[in-house]
GUPA-218611 format. One record per residue (C-alpha): residue in one letter; residue number from 1; x, y, z. Coordinates in Angstrom, 2 decimals. Example, Ala and Ser with C-alpha at 12.3 -4.5 7.8 and 13.67 -1.06 7.14 Angstrom:
% GUPA-218611
+------+-----+---------+---------+---------+
! code ! pos !       u !       v !       w !
+------+-----+---------+---------+---------+
!    a !   1 !   12.30 !   -4.50 !    7.80 !
!    s !   2 !   13.67 !   -1.06 !    7.14 !
+------+-----+---------+---------+---------+
This chain:
% GUPA-218611
+------+-----+---------+---------+---------+
! code ! pos !       u !       v !       w !
+------+-----+---------+---------+---------+
!    x !   1 !   30.00 !   35.29 !    5.52 !
!    x !   2 !   33.12 !   33.10 !    5.99 !
!    x !   3 !   33.52 !   29.45 !    4.87 !
!    x !   4 !   32.44 !   28.02 !    8.28 !
!    x !   5 !   29.27 !   30.06 !    8.49 !
!    x !   6 !   28.45 !   29.15 !    5.06 !
!    x !   7 !   29.00 !   25.35 !    5.75 !
!    x !   8 !   26.83 !   25.64 !    8.84 !
!    x !   9 !   24.02 !   27.39 !    6.98 !
!    x !  10 !   24.02 !   24.60 !    4.29 !
!    x !  11 !   24.04 !   21.91 !    7.06 !
!    x !  12 !   21.18 !   23.58 !    8.86 !
!    x !  13 !   19.14 !   23.30 !    5.61 !
!    x !  14 !   20.43 !   19.65 !    4.81 !
!    x !  15 !   19.53 !   18.15 !    8.17 !
!    x !  16 !   15.72 !   18.49 !    7.88 !
!    x !  17 !   15.88 !   17.84 !    4.24 !
!    x !  18 !   17.73 !   14.62 !    4.61 !
!    x !  19 !   14.82 !   13.05 !    6.37 !
!    x !  20 !   11.75 !   14.88 !    4.92 !
!    x !  21 !   12.58 !   14.74 !    1.12 !
!    x !  22 !   13.16 !   10.90 !    1.12 !
!    x !  23 !    9.95 !   10.43 !    3.22 !
!    x !  24 !    8.09 !   12.70 !    0.72 !
!    x !  25 !    9.42 !   10.79 !   -2.35 !
!    x !  26 !    8.72 !    7.35 !   -0.83 !
!    x !  27 !    5.00 !    8.30 !    0.05 !
!    x !  28 !    4.41 !   10.56 !   -2.96 !
!    x !  29 !    1.05 !    8.84 !   -3.59 !
!    x !  30 !   -0.14 !   10.04 !   -0.07 !
!    x !  31 !    0.38 !   13.70 !   -0.60 !
!    x !  32 !   -2.50 !   15.97 !    0.67 !
!    x !  33 !   -1.45 !   18.85 !   -1.62 !
!    x !  34 !    0.06 !   19.42 !   -5.05 !
!    x !  35 !    3.87 !   19.66 !   -5.52 !
!    x !  36 !    3.81 !   23.47 !   -5.65 !
!    x !  37 !    2.02 !   24.00 !   -2.43 !
!    x !  38 !    4.29 !   21.37 !   -0.63 !
!    x !  39 !    7.28 !   23.10 !   -1.96 !
!    x !  40 !    6.16 !   26.30 !   -0.57 !
!    x !  41 !    5.37 !   24.92 !    2.91 !
!    x !  42 !    8.72 !   23.11 !    2.90 !
!    x !  43 !   10.40 !   26.43 !    2.25 !
!    x !  44 !    8.73 !   28.23 !    4.91 !
!    x !  45 !    9.53 !   25.42 !    7.28 !
!    x !  46 !   13.32 !   25.59 !    6.46 !
!    x !  47 !   13.37 !   29.30 !    7.10 !
!    x !  48 !   11.61 !   28.92 !   10.53 !
!    x !  49 !   14.15 !   25.99 !   11.49 !
!    x !  50 !   17.20 !   28.11 !   10.56 !
!    x !  51 !   15.71 !   31.04 !   12.44 !
!    x !  52 !   15.14 !   28.78 !   15.51 !
!    x !  53 !   18.51 !   27.41 !   15.51 !
!    x !  54 !   20.23 !   30.76 !   15.36 !
!    x !  55 !   17.91 !   31.94 !   18.26 !
!    x !  56 !   19.01 !   29.06 !   20.34 !
!    x !  57 !   22.70 !   29.62 !   19.35 !
!    x !  58 !   22.45 !   33.17 !   20.63 !
!    x !  59 !   20.66 !   32.12 !   23.71 !
!    x !  60 !   22.58 !   29.20 !   24.80 !
!    x !  61 !   26.48 !   29.39 !   24.36 !
!    x !  62 !   27.93 !   26.06 !   23.06 !
!    x !  63 !   24.64 !   25.04 !   21.54 !
!    x !  64 !   25.27 !   22.60 !   18.69 !
!    x !  65 !   23.23 !   20.97 !   15.81 !
!    x !  66 !   24.55 !   17.63 !   17.06 !
!    x !  67 !   22.99 !   18.17 !   20.59 !
!    x !  68 !   20.12 !   15.92 !   21.70 !
!    x !  69 !   17.74 !   18.72 !   22.57 !
!    x !  70 !   17.98 !   20.30 !   19.06 !
!    x !  71 !   17.74 !   16.89 !   17.30 !
!    x !  72 !   14.72 !   16.02 !   19.28 !
!    x !  73 !   13.09 !   19.37 !   18.36 !
!    x !  74 !   14.03 !   18.87 !   14.77 !
!    x !  75 !   12.52 !   15.35 !   14.57 !
!    x !  76 !    9.39 !   16.59 !   16.37 !
!    x !  77 !    8.93 !   19.48 !   13.97 !
!    x !  78 !    9.70 !   17.27 !   11.00 !
!    x !  79 !    7.27 !   14.65 !   11.99 !
!    x !  80 !    4.57 !   17.21 !   12.46 !
!    x !  81 !    5.30 !   18.59 !    8.98 !
!    x !  82 !    5.26 !   15.23 !    7.28 !
!    x !  83 !    1.82 !   14.36 !    8.99 !
!    x !  84 !    0.51 !   17.65 !    7.73 !
!    x !  85 !    1.74 !   17.03 !    4.03 !
!    x !  86 !    0.79 !   13.29 !    3.79 !
!    x !  87 !   -1.88 !   10.76 !    4.87 !
!    x !  88 !    0.71 !    8.28 !    6.33 !
!    x !  89 !   -0.02 !    7.00 !    9.71 !
!    x !  90 !    2.04 !    8.45 !   12.53 !
!    x !  91 !    3.90 !    5.14 !   13.47 !
!    x !  92 !    4.99 !    4.52 !    9.91 !
!    x !  93 !    5.92 !    8.29 !    9.45 !
!    x !  94 !    7.98 !    8.26 !   12.69 !
!    x !  95 !    9.76 !    5.06 !   11.79 !
!    x !  96 !   10.70 !    6.36 !    8.34 !
!    x !  97 !   11.93 !    9.78 !    9.59 !
!    x !  98 !   14.01 !    8.18 !   12.37 !
!    x !  99 !   15.43 !    5.54 !    9.98 !
!    x ! 100 !   16.65 !    8.42 !    7.56 !
!    x ! 101 !   17.90 !   10.34 !   10.57 !
!    x ! 102 !   20.03 !    7.24 !   11.49 !
!    x ! 103 !   21.29 !    7.19 !    7.91 !
!    x ! 104 !   22.07 !   11.09 !    8.14 !
!    x ! 105 !   23.83 !   10.49 !   11.59 !
!    x ! 106 !   25.76 !    7.68 !   10.37 !
!    x ! 107 !   27.13 !    9.76 !    7.40 !
!    x ! 108 !   27.93 !   12.54 !    9.92 !
!    x ! 109 !   29.80 !   10.14 !   12.03 !
!    x ! 110 !   31.68 !    8.63 !    9.18 !
!    x ! 111 !   32.62 !   12.33 !    8.19 !
!    x ! 112 !   34.12 !   12.77 !   11.60 !
!    x ! 113 !   35.88 !    9.33 !   11.49 !
!    x ! 114 !   37.45 !   10.31 !    8.14 !
!    x ! 115 !   38.36 !   13.69 !    9.44 !
!    x ! 116 !   40.38 !   12.14 !   12.25 !
!    x ! 117 !   42.14 !    9.97 !    9.72 !
!    x ! 118 !   42.85 !   12.92 !    7.49 !
!    x ! 119 !   43.97 !   15.44 !   10.09 !
!    x ! 120 !   46.21 !   12.81 !   11.88 !
!    x ! 121 !   48.29 !   12.68 !    8.68 !
!    x ! 122 !   47.94 !   16.34 !    7.79 !
!    x ! 123 !   47.39 !   18.47 !   10.91 !
!    x ! 124 !   47.36 !   21.71 !    9.02 !
!    x ! 125 !   43.88 !   20.95 !    7.75 !
!    x ! 126 !   41.12 !   22.77 !    9.76 !
!    x ! 127 !   39.19 !   20.14 !   11.71 !
!    x ! 128 !   35.80 !   21.69 !   11.75 !
!    x ! 129 !   35.92 !   22.93 !    8.10 !
!    x ! 130 !   36.98 !   19.24 !    7.05 !
!    x ! 131 !   34.06 !   17.67 !    8.96 !
!    x ! 132 !   31.49 !   19.91 !    7.56 !
!    x ! 133 !   32.75 !   19.62 !    4.09 !
!    x ! 134 !   32.69 !   15.70 !    4.25 !
!    x ! 135 !   29.13 !   16.03 !    5.80 !
!    x ! 136 !   27.88 !   18.02 !    2.89 !
!    x ! 137 !   29.22 !   15.45 !    0.59 !
!    x ! 138 !   28.34 !   12.17 !    2.42 !
!    x ! 139 !   24.86 !   12.94 !    3.93 !
!    x ! 140 !   23.11 !   13.35 !    0.46 !
!    x ! 141 !   24.99 !   10.54 !   -1.01 !
!    x ! 142 !   24.03 !    8.19 !    1.82 !
!    x ! 143 !   20.37 !    9.33 !    1.76 !
!    x ! 144 !   20.15 !    8.91 !   -1.96 !
!    x ! 145 !   21.55 !    5.41 !   -1.85 !
!    x ! 146 !   19.40 !    4.16 !    1.05 !
!    x ! 147 !   16.29 !    5.68 !   -0.71 !
!    x ! 148 !   17.12 !    3.89 !   -3.86 !
!    x ! 149 !   17.70 !    0.59 !   -2.08 !
!    x ! 150 !   14.79 !    0.46 !    0.35 !
!    x ! 151 !   12.29 !    3.04 !   -0.99 !
!    x ! 152 !   10.06 !    0.78 !   -2.93 !
!    x ! 153 !   10.10 !   -2.08 !   -0.34 !
!    x ! 154 !    9.32 !    0.28 !    2.45 !
!    x ! 155 !    6.46 !    1.83 !    0.65 !
!    x ! 156 !    4.93 !   -1.54 !   -0.21 !
!    x ! 157 !    5.24 !   -2.65 !    3.33 !
!    x ! 158 !    3.67 !    0.43 !    4.83 !
!    x ! 159 !    0.75 !    0.19 !    2.37 !
!    x ! 160 !    0.19 !   -3.47 !    3.10 !
!    x ! 161 !    0.73 !   -3.64 !    6.88 !
!    x ! 162 !   -0.20 !   -0.20 !    7.97 !
!    x ! 163 !   -3.29 !   -1.69 !    9.86 !
!    x ! 164 !   -0.99 !   -3.81 !   12.09 !
!    x ! 165 !    0.38 !   -3.01 !   15.42 !
!    x ! 166 !    3.80 !   -4.10 !   14.37 !
!    x ! 167 !    4.65 !   -0.35 !   13.60 !
!    x ! 168 !    4.68 !    0.56 !   17.25 !
!    x ! 169 !    7.45 !   -1.87 !   17.81 !
!    x ! 170 !    9.28 !   -1.04 !   14.54 !
!    x ! 171 !    9.58 !    2.50 !   15.56 !
!    x ! 172 !   11.60 !    1.62 !   18.68 !
!    x ! 173 !   14.61 !    0.38 !   16.51 !
!    x ! 174 !   15.52 !    3.70 !   14.78 !
!    x ! 175 !   14.62 !    5.64 !   17.92 !
!    x ! 176 !   16.96 !    3.55 !   20.04 !
!    x ! 177 !   19.71 !    4.15 !   17.57 !
!    x ! 178 !   18.91 !    7.82 !   17.52 !
!    x ! 179 !   19.18 !    8.14 !   21.32 !
!    x ! 180 !   22.34 !    6.03 !   21.41 !
!    x ! 181 !   24.04 !    8.32 !   18.87 !
!    x ! 182 !   23.22 !   11.55 !   20.63 !
!    x ! 183 !   23.81 !   10.29 !   24.16 !
!    x ! 184 !   27.11 !    8.44 !   23.37 !
!    x ! 185 !   28.46 !    7.98 !   19.89 !
!    x ! 186 !   28.24 !   11.72 !   19.13 !
!    x ! 187 !   30.36 !   12.67 !   22.22 !
!    x ! 188 !   33.41 !   10.65 !   21.39 !
!    x ! 189 !   34.30 !   12.96 !   18.56 !
!    x ! 190 !   33.99 !   16.15 !   20.43 !
!    x ! 191 !   37.44 !   17.98 !   20.04 !
!    x ! 192 !   37.66 !   18.87 !   23.62 !
!    x ! 193 !   37.26 !   15.14 !   24.80 !
!    x ! 194 !   39.98 !   13.91 !   22.41 !
!    x ! 195 !   43.47 !   13.82 !   23.57 !
!    x ! 196 !   46.34 !   14.68 !   21.37 !
!    x ! 197 !   47.40 !   11.04 !   20.94 !
!    x ! 198 !   43.86 !   10.02 !   19.70 !
!    x ! 199 !   42.75 !    6.49 !   20.80 !
!    x ! 200 !   42.17 !    4.51 !   17.65 !
!    x ! 201 !   39.78 !    2.13 !   19.48 !
!    x ! 202 !   37.28 !    4.91 !   19.10 !
!    x ! 203 !   37.58 !    4.47 !   15.35 !
!    x ! 204 !   36.95 !    0.64 !   15.85 !
!    x ! 205 !   33.95 !    1.47 !   17.87 !
!    x ! 206 !   32.65 !    3.78 !   15.17 !
!    x ! 207 !   33.13 !    1.13 !   12.46 !
!    x ! 208 !   31.30 !   -1.47 !   14.66 !
!    x ! 209 !   28.46 !    0.95 !   15.27 !
!    x ! 210 !   28.02 !    1.76 !   11.63 !
!    x ! 211 !   27.93 !   -1.99 !   10.58 !
!    x ! 212 !   25.40 !   -2.66 !   13.54 !
!    x ! 213 !   23.16 !    0.10 !   12.41 !
!    x ! 214 !   23.37 !   -0.94 !    8.70 !
!    x ! 215 !   22.78 !   -4.69 !    9.57 !
!    x ! 216 !   19.82 !   -4.17 !   11.98 !
!    x ! 217 !   18.01 !   -1.96 !    9.45 !
!    x ! 218 !   18.57 !   -4.16 !    6.47 !
!    x ! 219 !   17.41 !   -7.24 !    8.55 !
!    x ! 220 !   14.46 !   -5.56 !    9.93 !
!    x ! 221 !   13.32 !   -4.20 !    6.53 !
!    x ! 222 !   13.91 !   -7.58 !    5.19 !
!    x ! 223 !   11.61 !   -9.15 !    7.82 !
!    x ! 224 !    8.98 !   -6.53 !    7.13 !
!    x ! 225 !    9.18 !   -7.18 !    3.48 !
!    x ! 226 !    8.75 !  -10.94 !    4.07 !
!    x ! 227 !    5.79 !  -10.11 !    6.28 !
!    x ! 228 !    4.46 !   -8.04 !    3.43 !
!    x ! 229 !    4.77 !  -10.95 !    1.05 !
!    x ! 230 !    3.24 !  -13.45 !    3.61 !
!    x ! 231 !    0.10 !  -11.24 !    3.61 !
!    x ! 232 !    0.15 !  -11.14 !   -0.28 !
!    x ! 233 !    0.39 !  -14.93 !   -0.20 !
!    x ! 234 !   -2.41 !  -15.18 !    2.35 !
!    x ! 235 !   -4.64 !  -12.86 !    0.15 !
!    x ! 236 !   -3.71 !  -15.03 !   -2.92 !
!    x ! 237 !   -4.66 !  -18.08 !   -1.09 !
!    x ! 238 !   -8.08 !  -16.71 !   -0.01 !
!    x ! 239 !   -8.68 !  -15.54 !   -3.66 !
!    x ! 240 !   -7.78 !  -19.01 !   -4.99 !
!    x ! 241 !  -10.24 !  -20.56 !   -2.43 !
!    x ! 242 !  -12.99 !  -18.23 !   -3.52 !
!    x ! 243 !  -12.38 !  -19.01 !   -7.22 !
!    x ! 244 !  -12.16 !  -22.82 !   -6.48 !
!    x ! 245 !  -15.45 !  -22.51 !   -4.54 !
!    x ! 246 !  -16.88 !  -20.58 !   -7.47 !
!    x ! 247 !  -15.72 !  -23.19 !  -10.07 !
!    x ! 248 !  -17.13 !  -26.01 !   -7.82 !
!    x ! 249 !  -20.53 !  -24.20 !   -7.64 !
!    x ! 250 !  -20.43 !  -23.73 !  -11.36 !
!    x ! 251 !  -19.62 !  -27.42 !  -11.96 !
!    x ! 252 !  -22.38 !  -28.53 !   -9.51 !
!    x ! 253 !  -24.87 !  -26.37 !  -11.42 !
!    x ! 254 !  -23.66 !  -27.76 !  -14.78 !
!    x ! 255 !  -23.99 !  -31.32 !  -13.41 !
!    x ! 256 !  -27.54 !  -30.65 !  -12.31 !
!    x ! 257 !  -28.43 !  -29.21 !  -15.64 !
!    x ! 258 !  -26.84 !  -32.23 !  -17.35 !
!    x ! 259 !  -28.76 !  -34.72 !  -15.24 !
!    x ! 260 !  -32.02 !  -32.73 !  -15.89 !
!    x ! 261 !  -31.27 !  -32.81 !  -19.65 !
!    x ! 262 !  -30.52 !  -36.54 !  -19.61 !
!    x ! 263 !  -33.82 !  -37.26 !  -17.64 !
!    x ! 264 !  -35.81 !  -34.91 !  -19.97 !
!    x ! 265 !  -34.35 !  -36.75 !  -23.15 !
!    x ! 266 !  -35.28 !  -40.14 !  -21.64 !
!    x ! 267 !  -38.78 !  -39.06 !  -20.89 !
!    x ! 268 !  -39.42 !  -36.92 !  -23.85 !
!    x ! 269 !  -40.98 !  -39.59 !  -25.97 !
!    x ! 270 !  -43.46 !  -40.32 !  -23.26 !
!    x ! 271 !  -44.57 !  -36.72 !  -23.07 !
!    x ! 272 !  -44.93 !  -36.50 !  -26.86 !
!    x ! 273 !  -47.09 !  -39.73 !  -26.79 !
!    x ! 274 !  -49.37 !  -38.22 !  -24.20 !
!    x ! 275 !  -49.63 !  -34.81 !  -26.16 !
!    x ! 276 !  -50.23 !  -36.76 !  -29.33 !
!    x ! 277 !  -53.14 !  -38.59 !  -27.60 !
!    x ! 278 !  -54.68 !  -35.47 !  -26.17 !
!    x ! 279 !  -54.53 !  -33.72 !  -29.61 !
!    x ! 280 !  -56.20 !  -36.64 !  -31.29 !
!    x ! 281 !  -58.99 !  -36.47 !  -28.82 !
!    x ! 282 !  -59.12 !  -32.74 !  -29.50 !
!    x ! 283 !  -58.35 !  -32.10 !  -25.79 !
!    x ! 284 !  -56.61 !  -28.81 !  -26.57 !
!    x ! 285 !  -57.01 !  -27.23 !  -23.28 !
!    x ! 286 !  -55.67 !  -30.38 !  -21.55 !
!    x ! 287 !  -52.86 !  -30.52 !  -23.83 !
!    x ! 288 !  -51.92 !  -26.95 !  -23.25 !
!    x ! 289 !  -52.10 !  -27.35 !  -19.44 !
!    x ! 290 !  -49.96 !  -30.53 !  -19.76 !
!    x ! 291 !  -47.41 !  -28.67 !  -21.86 !
!    x ! 292 !  -47.36 !  -25.69 !  -19.35 !
!    x ! 293 !  -46.89 !  -28.04 !  -16.51 !
!    x ! 294 !  -44.09 !  -29.84 !  -18.24 !
!    x ! 295 !  -42.23 !  -26.77 !  -19.11 !
!    x ! 296 !  -42.59 !  -25.29 !  -15.65 !
!    x ! 297 !  -41.07 !  -28.47 !  -14.01 !
!    x ! 298 !  -37.85 !  -27.98 !  -15.99 !
!    x ! 299 !  -35.94 !  -25.73 !  -13.45 !
!    x ! 300 !  -32.36 !  -24.94 !  -14.25 !
!    x ! 301 !  -29.49 !  -23.42 !  -12.42 !
!    x ! 302 !  -28.51 !  -20.15 !  -14.17 !
!    x ! 303 !  -24.78 !  -19.99 !  -15.08 !
!    x ! 304 !  -23.82 !  -16.84 !  -16.90 !
!    x ! 305 !  -20.93 !  -16.38 !  -19.36 !
!    x ! 306 !  -19.59 !  -12.92 !  -18.56 !
!    x ! 307 !  -16.18 !  -13.29 !  -20.31 !
!    x ! 308 !  -13.76 !  -15.63 !  -21.82 !
!    x ! 309 !  -11.46 !  -15.79 !  -18.72 !
!    x ! 310 !  -12.58 !  -18.83 !  -16.57 !
!    x ! 311 !  -11.38 !  -17.67 !  -13.15 !
!    x ! 312 !  -12.84 !  -14.21 !  -13.53 !
!    x ! 313 !  -16.17 !  -15.73 !  -14.99 !
!    x ! 314 !  -16.37 !  -18.08 !  -11.95 !
!    x ! 315 !  -15.71 !  -15.27 !   -9.48 !
!    x ! 316 !  -18.40 !  -13.13 !  -11.08 !
!    x ! 317 !  -20.95 !  -15.94 !  -11.15 !
!    x ! 318 !  -20.11 !  -16.67 !   -7.46 !
!    x ! 319 !  -20.76 !  -13.20 !   -6.16 !
!    x ! 320 !  -23.47 !  -11.95 !   -8.53 !
!    x ! 321 !  -25.50 !  -15.17 !   -8.29 !
!    x ! 322 !  -25.34 !  -14.77 !   -4.48 !
!    x ! 323 !  -26.51 !  -11.18 !   -4.91 !
!    x ! 324 !  -29.50 !  -12.19 !   -7.15 !
!    x ! 325 !  -30.40 !  -14.86 !   -4.60 !
!    x ! 326 !  -30.64 !  -12.08 !   -1.89 !
!    x ! 327 !  -32.92 !   -9.82 !   -4.21 !
!    x ! 328 !  -30.09 !   -7.54 !   -5.30 !
!    x ! 329 !  -30.52 !   -5.97 !   -8.71 !
!    x ! 330 !  -27.45 !   -6.85 !  -10.78 !
!    x ! 331 !  -26.09 !   -5.30 !  -13.96 !
!    x ! 332 !  -22.76 !   -6.50 !  -15.54 !
!    x ! 333 !  -20.89 !   -5.19 !  -18.54 !
!    x ! 334 !  -17.69 !   -7.30 !  -18.90 !
!    x ! 335 !  -15.19 !   -7.35 !  -21.87 !
!    x ! 336 !  -12.09 !   -9.29 !  -21.16 !
!    x ! 337 !   -9.98 !  -11.59 !  -23.16 !
!    x ! 338 !   -9.24 !  -15.36 !  -22.19 !
!    x ! 339 !   -5.62 !  -14.26 !  -21.38 !
!    x ! 340 !   -5.06 !  -11.25 !  -19.12 !
!    x ! 341 !   -2.04 !   -9.00 !  -19.28 !
!    x ! 342 !   -1.42 !   -9.80 !  -15.61 !
!    x ! 343 !   -1.58 !  -13.09 !  -13.49 !
!    x ! 344 !   -5.27 !  -14.11 !  -13.10 !
!    x ! 345 !   -4.92 !  -14.53 !   -9.26 !
!    x ! 346 !   -3.82 !  -10.96 !   -8.88 !
!    x ! 347 !   -6.66 !   -9.56 !  -10.79 !
!    x ! 348 !   -9.19 !  -11.90 !   -9.11 !
!    x ! 349 !   -7.72 !  -10.66 !   -5.76 !
!    x ! 350 !   -8.69 !   -7.19 !   -6.62 !
!    x ! 351 !  -12.14 !   -8.22 !   -8.30 !
!    x ! 352 !  -12.93 !  -10.39 !   -5.33 !
!    x ! 353 !  -12.33 !   -7.95 !   -2.67 !
!    x ! 354 !  -14.36 !   -5.19 !   -4.28 !
!    x ! 355 !  -17.20 !   -7.68 !   -5.16 !
!    x ! 356 !  -17.14 !   -8.90 !   -1.54 !
!    x ! 357 !  -17.33 !   -5.38 !   -0.22 !
!    x ! 358 !  -20.10 !   -4.40 !   -2.52 !
!    x ! 359 !  -22.19 !   -7.48 !   -1.71 !
!    x ! 360 !  -21.81 !   -6.96 !    2.01 !
!    x ! 361 !  -22.91 !   -3.35 !    1.73 !
!    x ! 362 !  -26.01 !   -4.54 !   -0.24 !
!    x ! 363 !  -26.90 !   -7.15 !    2.30 !
!    x ! 364 !  -26.56 !   -4.63 !    5.09 !
!    x ! 365 !  -28.87 !   -2.13 !    3.27 !
!    x ! 366 !  -31.84 !   -1.04 !    5.12 !
!    x ! 367 !  -34.66 !    0.29 !    2.87 !
!    x ! 368 !  -34.65 !    0.82 !   -0.80 !
!    x ! 369 !  -33.61 !   -1.74 !   -3.64 !
!    x ! 370 !  -30.07 !   -2.95 !   -3.22 !
!    x ! 371 !  -28.07 !   -2.84 !   -6.46 !
!    x ! 372 !  -24.69 !   -3.79 !   -7.81 !
!    x ! 373 !  -23.19 !   -2.60 !  -11.20 !
!    x ! 374 !  -20.01 !   -4.07 !  -12.59 !
!    x ! 375 !  -18.14 !   -2.70 !  -15.60 !
!    x ! 376 !  -14.86 !   -4.26 !  -16.71 !
!    x ! 377 !  -12.95 !   -3.53 !  -20.05 !
!    x ! 378 !   -9.67 !   -4.15 !  -21.51 !
!    x ! 379 !   -8.08 !   -1.05 !  -23.04 !
!    x ! 380 !   -5.95 !   -2.10 !  -25.91 !
!    x ! 381 !   -3.85 !   -5.24 !  -25.13 !
!    x ! 382 !   -2.22 !   -4.10 !  -22.06 !
!    x ! 383 !   -4.52 !   -2.14 !  -19.71 !
!    x ! 384 !   -7.63 !   -3.03 !  -17.72 !
!    x ! 385 !  -10.40 !   -0.70 !  -16.18 !
!    x ! 386 !  -12.68 !   -1.88 !  -13.54 !
!    x ! 387 !  -15.63 !    0.04 !  -11.97 !
!    x ! 388 !  -18.00 !   -1.52 !   -9.29 !
!    x ! 389 !  -21.02 !    0.54 !   -8.05 !
!    x ! 390 !  -23.20 !   -0.54 !   -5.09 !
!    x ! 391 !  -25.94 !    0.92 !   -3.09 !
!    x ! 392 !  -25.56 !    1.30 !    0.63 !
!    x ! 393 !  -27.32 !    2.72 !    3.66 !
!    x ! 394 !  -24.77 !    2.29 !    6.61 !
!    x ! 395 !  -22.21 !    4.94 !    7.64 !
!    x ! 396 !  -18.90 !    4.71 !    6.02 !
!    x ! 397 !  -16.11 !    5.46 !    8.35 !
!    x ! 398 !  -12.55 !    6.62 !    7.17 !
!    x ! 399 !   -9.10 !    7.11 !    8.92 !
!    x ! 400 !   -6.21 !    8.72 !    7.27 !
!    x ! 401 !   -7.94 !    8.06 !    3.90 !
!    x ! 402 !   -8.39 !    4.39 !    4.62 !
!    x ! 403 !  -11.90 !    2.91 !    5.11 !
!    x ! 404 !  -12.46 !    1.23 !    8.48 !
!    x ! 405 !  -13.49 !   -2.43 !    8.41 !
!    x ! 406 !  -17.10 !   -3.35 !    9.54 !
!    x ! 407 !  -15.95 !   -6.75 !   10.49 !
!    x ! 408 !  -13.16 !   -5.82 !   12.93 !
!    x ! 409 !  -11.49 !   -2.77 !   14.53 !
!    x ! 410 !   -8.95 !   -1.23 !   12.11 !
!    x ! 411 !   -8.30 !   -0.72 !    8.42 !
!    x ! 412 !   -9.92 !   -3.26 !    6.11 !
!    x ! 413 !   -7.36 !   -5.86 !    4.89 !
!    x ! 414 !   -9.09 !   -6.42 !    1.56 !
!    x ! 415 !   -9.00 !   -2.66 !    0.69 !
!    x ! 416 !   -5.24 !   -2.65 !    1.56 !
!    x ! 417 !   -4.68 !   -5.54 !   -0.66 !
!    x ! 418 !   -6.44 !   -3.72 !   -3.57 !
!    x ! 419 !   -4.27 !   -0.77 !   -2.89 !
!    x ! 420 !   -1.12 !   -2.73 !   -2.89 !
!    x ! 421 !   -1.86 !   -4.58 !   -6.16 !
!    x ! 422 !   -3.03 !   -1.37 !   -7.78 !
!    x ! 423 !    0.30 !    0.17 !   -7.22 !
!    x ! 424 !    2.12 !   -2.84 !   -8.05 !
!    x ! 425 !    0.62 !   -2.88 !  -11.63 !
!    x ! 426 !    1.15 !    0.88 !  -12.04 !
!    x ! 427 !   -2.35 !    1.84 !  -11.87 !
!    x ! 428 !   -4.60 !    4.01 !   -9.66 !
!    x ! 429 !   -7.55 !    3.36 !   -7.36 !
!    x ! 430 !  -10.29 !    5.86 !   -6.50 !
!    x ! 431 !  -13.19 !    5.39 !   -4.08 !
!    x ! 432 !  -16.16 !    7.82 !   -3.99 !
!    x ! 433 !  -19.43 !    7.68 !   -2.16 !
!    x ! 434 !  -22.36 !    9.78 !   -1.65 !
!    x ! 435 !  -26.22 !    9.76 !   -2.03 !
!    x ! 436 !  -26.30 !    6.03 !   -1.21 !
!    x ! 437 !  -24.05 !    4.99 !   -4.01 !
!    x ! 438 !  -20.44 !    3.84 !   -3.36 !
!    x ! 439 !  -18.06 !    3.35 !   -6.36 !
!    x ! 440 !  -14.54 !    1.73 !   -6.62 !
!    x ! 441 !  -12.69 !    2.56 !   -9.90 !
!    x ! 442 !   -9.48 !    0.80 !  -10.65 !
!    x ! 443 !   -6.95 !    1.40 !  -13.60 !
!    x ! 444 !   -4.31 !   -1.16 !  -14.22 !
!    x ! 445 !   -1.33 !   -0.87 !  -16.47 !
!    x ! 446 !    0.71 !   -3.98 !  -16.15 !
!    x ! 447 !    2.45 !   -3.57 !  -19.51 !
!    x ! 448 !    4.81 !   -1.14 !  -17.67 !
!    x ! 449 !    6.59 !   -4.11 !  -16.14 !
!    x ! 450 !    7.36 !   -5.32 !  -19.73 !
!    x ! 451 !    8.31 !   -1.85 !  -20.90 !
!    x ! 452 !   10.65 !   -1.13 !  -17.91 !
!    x ! 453 !   13.47 !   -3.64 !  -18.95 !
+------+-----+---------+---------+---------+
């Protein structure tokens, strides 16, 4: 095998890997299989792709890996493989694959741009070998850099906004650059179309195209990230409102209890005088009835102290008291310090969404006794575990590993918020359901943020 064939074989493997590997890395939490099985499937896929290309190369003279037909087939096969290996929705998967295909194509275009500059000063250098050598160097480098720059933000944006129709429009951007490249930009570097005195305007066009692709993608991802942040702020505002309402409700209950206490204190001497008179007259039955009547009239609004953290305590009172008022059996075992190892609002966002879903399921339950069980513990000084179990009787619908909201069409926003924050604080989230019991388990490790620096 000569050098050109060896380079071509390496590029045939590199082309699909340059779009599939960054996708799998970014969405590694969405894998359907373990790493060994995915590696085996990927190896078989590369073998089939190389065989298919060689088949077309023999069948169609002049067939090229830079041709539109081959590139479309490669993207279609790669998208199908990624959907098989992960739980990412098709729009977000297609957007990510086309984005990295743009990166790969840009590196390939830059390789041909540099080859023109090199061979114009040293014509003895073989054009094809130079292009392929630069591609083998620049494509992996470009993909690694872009993955490091946008990987985390893209993953967060997909997790948090996957239920929005924005991805249908987002997909058009890298798809447009893909078609533009293979229908126009890719042709200007074909050797048979280039005259001996190469027009350096083509080089300027190339630079402009590369800058345009880079600017559009960075701007689009920045907008998407800002959209993600806006949803996070919206969720934080909603949580703050719930906590505020809970604190207001607690304050009102405390005020009622205080007023009752002041009234009871004022009237206490009168009641004692009445009891003293009845006892002197040996009216023991009447005294007992009067005392029973007095104690029964002292109604109070129950306010529980679940933990030392005021926002969490208020949130638990808000939801669990509502559950009790609707005849839901409630059990709670909470052990949290006054100061959490993460922002109170972020933890309350997780807790509030899960409690809201549990309460809604119990209120919709038909038959049986609805019940909610809450267990929250701090592990050491840096980790938190949370488990919420509730009964249910309705059908639970899932799509791509996500739960369908009962309030609207599409994925539940609250569940997506919990997933986003769980990943943000280096934890894991698990949902299980069966036999009329739904359980949400969360583990959070926010100390990793402090350990990272």
